[in-house]
N, C-alpha and C positions, 0 to 999 in steps of 0.2 A: 697721603698726598691729598686725597679727597677732602679730609677735614681741614687741612690748612687752607685750601681754596675757599672754604666756607668762612673761615675766620678772617681772611684778608679781603673783606668786602670794603667798598668805599665808606660805608657807614662806620664800620669798625675802625678804619684808618682815621676817620675824623675824630672818633672817640679817643683813639690813642694820641692824636695831636692835642686834644683838649686836656687829656690827663698829663701829657708832657708839659703843657703850659702851666697846669696846676702845680706840678712838682717844682717848676721854676719859681712860682709865686711862693710856695711853701718854703723853699730854700731861702728866699730873700727875707721872708718874715721870721723864719726860725733864727736868723742871725740877731734878732732883737728879742729872742726868747719869749715869743707870744705863742699862745695855743689857739689854733683855729678850730672852731667847733662846727662851722658850716661855711659853705661857699656857694655863690650863685654865679652862673655864667649866662650872659646874654649872647646867644649865637644868632647869626643871620644865615639865611639860606644862600647857597651858592651853587655853582656848577660843579658837580662831583668830579668830573674829569679835570677841570682847572684846579680844584683844591688838591687833587692827587699830584698833578704836575708841579704845583707850588711846593708841596711837601717833599717830593722827590728831589727837586732842585735844592731846597734848603738842606736836606740830608746829604746830598752830594757835595755841597760846599763845605759842610761840617767835616765830612770824611777827608776832603782835600786839605783842610787847614788845621785840623785837630788830631792829636795822636790817639785816635779811638781804638787802635790795635793793641794798646797797652792799658793795664789798670791804672787809674789815677783818681784823684779826688776832684778832677775838673780843673778849672782855672785856679791857679794857686794864690794869686795876689789880686787885691782890689785895684781898680784903676786910680792911680794918683792924679790929682788935679793937673791938667795940662800935659799929661804924658800917657803912654801905654806901657804897662809893666813889661810885657813881652819884648817890646822894642828896646827898653832900657837894659834888660837882661842880655839880649842878643848883642847890643852895642858894646857891652862890657865883656864880650867873648865867653859868656857862660853857657852857651848852648852845648849840650853834651857833657857838661860837668857832672860828676857823680860822687856820691858818698854811699858806700856800701852798695845796696841794690837800687837806690833812688837816683834818678838822673833827670837833668833838665832836658826836656824833649828837644830833639834836633828838628822836629817838624814845626813846633810852635813853642818858643822859649817861655811862654806864660804858663806852661804845664810842667809839673814835676810828675814823672811817671815811675811806676814800679816795673823796672825792666828785668830785675833779677832777685826776686824774693826780698824786697826791701822791708826793713823794720820801721816802726814808727820813729825810732831814734834816728835812723838814716834820713828819713824825710825831714825831721826837725833840724838836724844838723845842716842839711843841704839848704833848707829855707833860710837859716841863720846866715850861712855863708853868702847866699845871694843878697840878702838884705844889707849885710855889712859892705859888700863890694859895691853895690849900687849907691849906697849912702856915701861911701868914701869917694867914689869917682864922680857922682852926679849931684850929691847933696839932696837926694830924693829919698824919702822914707817910704818903703814898700810895706804895706799892711797885708798880712795873710787874709785870704778869703776863707781859708780852711779854719774850722773851729776844732781844736783839739779837746777831747773829753777824756777824763780819766786821771790816773796818777801821773805825777811828774817823774 
């Protein structure tokens, strides 16, 4: 317990927030297959207690709205122009739909979760089903945010 208290200092929490932001940036850039060799951040000083409160507030909102209690690849679809993918999926009654162990989250329809030992094939089939249903009913093309790597 003593060591964990030393780790969760305000300074380390700020470092974790910066690393989290870096991972988001890397994820965005990796979708265009670029290699990042260095990164510079320009940080500004702030009140440590206020920063911690802001981070706690952000994490609390994420926990309330996203299915963090299940493994997933994060948000499954990119946001189509003029729409929200999760809202379209929910509107079409697909919340809770499952294929094998993959399931559309009942907490946030924009997430495909692994609720029961899903295979990659389960996830792919579920994504295809979602895409086809939304296109058929709303004429909106959902583009996966997930990049599949490997054999077909």
